Rosetta silent file (secondary structure, phi, psi, omega in degrees, C-alpha in Angstrom):
SEQUENCE: MAKALALTSTIICKVFKPTVAPFLKEDLQVVMCHYPMVTWNRKPYGSIMLHGHCHGKLDEHNAQSMDLRFDVGIDGTLANLEFLTLEDIYNAATEKISQYKFNNFAEYARNNYRSAVM
SCORE:     score description
SCORE:     0.000 S_00000001
   1 L     0.000  131.876 -179.792  -76.328    9.180  -31.381 S_00000001
   2 L   -75.627  142.216  177.358  -75.869    5.775  -33.022 S_00000001
   3 L   -90.056  142.220  176.063  -75.773    5.630  -36.798 S_00000001
   4 L   -73.766  138.258  178.802  -78.041    3.230  -38.648 S_00000001
   5 L   -95.972  121.036  178.963  -76.176    0.541  -40.531 S_00000001
   6 L   -93.003  121.278  177.515  -77.418    0.061  -44.082 S_00000001
   7 L   -95.864  125.653  176.952  -77.028   -3.483  -45.332 S_00000001
   8 L  -128.021  159.591  178.507  -76.723   -3.836  -49.055 S_00000001
   9 L  -142.294  138.449  178.404  -75.942   -6.749  -51.265 S_00000001
  10 L   -76.709  139.621  175.064  -74.740   -6.893  -54.828 S_00000001
  11 E  -112.542  127.487 -178.947  -76.939   -8.690  -57.327 S_00000001
  12 E  -114.305  129.306  176.074  -75.181  -10.285  -60.268 S_00000001
  13 E  -114.566  128.831 -174.985  -77.027  -11.324  -63.427 S_00000001
  14 E  -142.450  141.494  173.630  -75.131  -13.554  -65.839 S_00000001
  15 E  -112.320  124.260  176.367  -75.987  -15.566  -68.944 S_00000001
  16 E  -101.855  132.541 -175.081  -73.928  -18.688  -69.567 S_00000001
  17 L  -105.911  147.856  176.167  -73.857  -19.937  -73.161 S_00000001
  18 L   -59.472  -24.732  178.223  -73.436  -23.502  -74.470 S_00000001
  19 L   -68.435  -23.828  179.902  -70.484  -22.263  -76.549 S_00000001
  20 L   -98.319  -35.692 -179.986  -68.616  -21.551  -73.292 S_00000001
  21 L  -123.227   91.863 -171.178  -70.030  -24.394  -71.173 S_00000001
  22 L   -59.595  -19.056  179.155  -70.603  -27.364  -73.543 S_00000001
  23 L   -73.891  -16.533  179.300  -72.732  -29.306  -71.035 S_00000001
  24 L   -73.360  138.145  176.637  -75.484  -26.659  -71.361 S_00000001
  25 L   -96.996   -9.547 -179.466  -78.337  -27.501  -73.717 S_00000001
  26 L  -156.906  168.862  173.497  -79.597  -23.894  -73.688 S_00000001
  27 L   -60.922  140.018  178.488  -78.555  -20.480  -72.404 S_00000001
  28 E  -114.420  111.731  179.277  -78.560  -20.468  -68.616 S_00000001
  29 E   -93.489  123.730 -174.722  -79.644  -17.169  -67.053 S_00000001
  30 E  -125.817  134.976  172.349  -78.470  -16.881  -63.467 S_00000001
  31 E  -115.431  126.885 -177.524  -79.151  -14.252  -60.820 S_00000001
  32 E  -121.489  136.369  177.296  -76.834  -14.388  -57.811 S_00000001
  33 E  -153.484  151.554  177.236  -77.180  -12.613  -54.509 S_00000001
  34 L   -60.245  -37.836 -176.824  -76.026  -13.276  -50.981 S_00000001
  35 L  -100.514  147.851  175.017  -79.650  -13.237  -49.837 S_00000001
  36 L   -70.433  149.543  178.912  -82.533  -15.314  -51.275 S_00000001
  37 L  -124.530  150.505  177.065  -85.140  -13.406  -53.243 S_00000001
  38 L   -80.777  -36.359  176.060  -88.826  -14.059  -53.875 S_00000001
  39 L  -134.572  152.489 -176.583  -88.631  -12.512  -57.322 S_00000001
  40 L  -152.660  167.630 -177.696  -85.620  -11.757  -59.488 S_00000001
  41 L   -56.546  129.851  175.720  -84.597  -10.510  -62.913 S_00000001
  42 L    64.621   17.151  175.893  -85.953  -12.648  -65.776 S_00000001
  43 H   -54.339  -45.695 -179.209  -87.643  -15.123  -63.410 S_00000001
  44 H   -68.492   -3.191 -179.221  -90.714  -15.324  -65.685 S_00000001
  45 H  -115.730    9.950  173.383  -88.390  -16.276  -68.551 S_00000001
  46 L   102.187   12.216  177.037  -86.543  -19.134  -66.861 S_00000001
  47 L   -74.395  153.498  178.379  -83.650  -17.551  -64.970 S_00000001
  48 E  -109.149  153.142 -177.057  -82.503  -19.289  -61.813 S_00000001
  49 E  -111.450  122.838  176.872  -81.714  -17.650  -58.462 S_00000001
  50 E  -111.842  132.519 -178.628  -78.589  -18.663  -56.542 S_00000001
  51 E  -143.277  168.403  173.619  -78.150  -17.481  -52.974 S_00000001
  52 L  -123.420 -137.322  171.411  -76.281  -18.109  -49.765 S_00000001
  53 L    73.291  -34.430 -168.076  -76.888  -16.681  -46.289 S_00000001
  54 L   -90.882   -9.350  178.118  -79.336  -19.346  -45.065 S_00000001
  55 L    52.764   40.120  176.449  -76.870  -22.127  -44.198 S_00000001
  56 L    83.486   -2.454 -175.687  -79.217  -24.753  -45.619 S_00000001
  57 L   -72.326  -16.932  176.830  -82.248  -23.606  -43.621 S_00000001
  58 L  -104.165    5.623 -176.386  -84.262  -22.896  -46.800 S_00000001
  59 H   -57.098  -46.370 -179.586  -83.269  -26.079  -48.644 S_00000001
  60 H   -65.935  -43.133  177.854  -86.557  -27.855  -47.952 S_00000001
  61 H   -60.751  -46.334  178.722  -88.574  -24.739  -48.810 S_00000001
  62 H   -60.994  -40.141 -179.264  -86.620  -24.265  -52.049 S_00000001
  63 H   -66.114  -39.215 -178.127  -87.114  -27.937  -52.973 S_00000001
  64 H   -80.352  -22.217 -179.071  -90.878  -27.797  -52.396 S_00000001
  65 L   -75.422  151.184  173.727  -91.290  -24.436  -54.121 S_00000001
  66 L   -75.016  -13.101 -178.194  -91.868  -24.192  -57.857 S_00000001
  67 L   -65.232  144.263  173.429  -89.182  -21.474  -57.896 S_00000001
  68 L   -89.309   66.077 -177.493  -85.845  -22.164  -59.538 S_00000001
  69 E  -120.935  132.963 -175.968  -84.046  -20.900  -56.426 S_00000001
  70 E  -135.773  132.536  172.847  -81.070  -22.732  -54.902 S_00000001
  71 E   -82.390  112.802 -177.195  -79.000  -22.188  -51.757 S_00000001
  72 L  -103.069   14.583  175.552  -75.455  -22.666  -53.004 S_00000001
  73 L   -62.629  148.762 -174.736  -73.787  -22.057  -49.654 S_00000001
  74 L   -59.638  -26.374 -178.158  -71.152  -24.631  -48.774 S_00000001
  75 L   -98.987   13.843  175.484  -73.213  -25.906  -45.823 S_00000001
  76 L   -87.712  170.508 -179.061  -76.422  -26.388  -47.808 S_00000001
  77 L   -62.799  -40.911 -177.443  -77.782  -29.682  -49.091 S_00000001
  78 L   -63.519  -45.890 -178.391  -76.786  -28.997  -52.692 S_00000001
  79 L   -78.475  -37.908  178.707  -73.137  -28.275  -51.897 S_00000001
  80 L    50.205   48.578  177.890  -72.864  -30.763  -49.032 S_00000001
  81 L    65.566   23.282  175.688  -69.569  -29.202  -47.854 S_00000001
  82 L  -125.413  157.267  173.926  -68.084  -29.260  -51.372 S_00000001
  83 L   -74.932  141.029  179.259  -67.564  -26.476  -53.883 S_00000001
  84 L   -94.764  144.736  172.377  -70.224  -26.383  -56.598 S_00000001
  85 L  -101.323  166.422  174.577  -69.526  -26.099  -60.296 S_00000001
  86 H   -59.854  -36.303  179.037  -71.804  -24.485  -62.842 S_00000001
  87 H   -64.758  -39.819  176.046  -72.512  -27.987  -64.115 S_00000001
  88 H   -58.953  -44.899 -178.490  -73.664  -29.101  -60.615 S_00000001
  89 H   -66.464  -44.925  178.259  -76.060  -26.156  -60.473 S_00000001
  90 H   -59.792  -43.545  179.631  -77.324  -26.756  -64.012 S_00000001
  91 H   -63.571  -40.276  178.041  -77.933  -30.432  -63.226 S_00000001
  92 H   -63.859  -43.427  179.817  -79.886  -29.555  -60.058 S_00000001
  93 H   -67.860  -41.013  178.468  -82.050  -27.061  -61.950 S_00000001
  94 H   -64.097  -40.558  177.714  -82.598  -29.487  -64.844 S_00000001
  95 H   -62.026  -40.297 -179.526  -83.573  -32.219  -62.392 S_00000001
  96 H   -63.942  -46.730 -178.430  -86.106  -29.891  -60.765 S_00000001
  97 H   -70.974  -29.490 -179.693  -87.850  -28.962  -64.017 S_00000001
  98 H   -70.490  -23.926  175.188  -87.819  -32.560  -65.268 S_00000001
  99 H   -60.889  -28.406 -178.714  -89.854  -33.597  -62.189 S_00000001
 100 L  -101.650   12.748  175.397  -92.648  -31.498  -63.697 S_00000001
 101 L    67.924   34.226  175.211  -92.099  -32.924  -67.201 S_00000001
 102 L  -110.099  148.606 -176.284  -90.516  -29.802  -68.722 S_00000001
 103 L  -101.211  -17.685  179.292  -87.497  -29.881  -71.010 S_00000001
 104 L  -147.197  162.462 -173.421  -86.195  -26.332  -70.708 S_00000001
 105 H   -67.572  -38.150 -179.354  -86.249  -23.441  -68.256 S_00000001
 106 H   -64.344  -42.931  178.374  -88.242  -21.046  -70.446 S_00000001
 107 H   -63.280  -43.135  178.058  -91.060  -23.580  -70.906 S_00000001
 108 H   -58.951  -47.917 -178.825  -91.076  -24.298  -67.169 S_00000001
 109 H   -65.080  -42.062  179.454  -91.277  -20.584  -66.349 S_00000001
 110 H   -56.402  -37.716 -177.694  -93.984  -19.952  -68.956 S_00000001
 111 H   -84.845  -16.376 -175.312  -96.154  -22.554  -67.271 S_00000001
 112 H  -116.602  -24.150 -174.273  -95.434  -21.544  -63.683 S_00000001
 113 L  -120.474  -42.268 -165.286  -94.727  -17.816  -63.505 S_00000001
 114 H   -62.406  -35.768  179.931  -95.738  -15.794  -66.534 S_00000001
 115 H   -65.469  -26.089  179.816  -99.490  -15.958  -66.115 S_00000001
 116 H   -74.566  -24.746 -176.995  -99.024  -14.499  -62.636 S_00000001
 117 H  -107.634   -6.891 -177.638  -97.161  -11.455  -63.950 S_00000001
 118 L   -99.625    0.000    0.000  -98.950  -10.831  -67.253 S_00000001
C-alpha cells in the first residue's frame, strides 16, 4: 500500500525595524512562505506576504490585486534573475501602496482589509 505524502511548508513571520534597516520609514512586518497565501498573519495591519513556488506565474495577479503579496522567486518579475534585498522588497511594497495614495502599510491595510475582517 502506498503511503500518502504530506507536504508542509514553514511560515516565517518577521518584523524589521528602522533601527536595523535605516532605509525603512516604519516597521516592516513580513510573512514568508514557499507557497503564496490568500490570507496571512497581520495582513489586516499592513504585513506583506513574500512567496516563491510560482516561477513568476502569479506576478500579474499579485500586481493587480490589492494584496501586499510578492513572488520573490529568482525567476519572477520582481527579482528578474537577481537576488533581492530587503530594500528592493520594501521599495516594491511602498510603490504599490503609493499608487493608491497611501503613505504607510497600516493605513493601506486599514482601508483595504480591516473592514472585511471586523
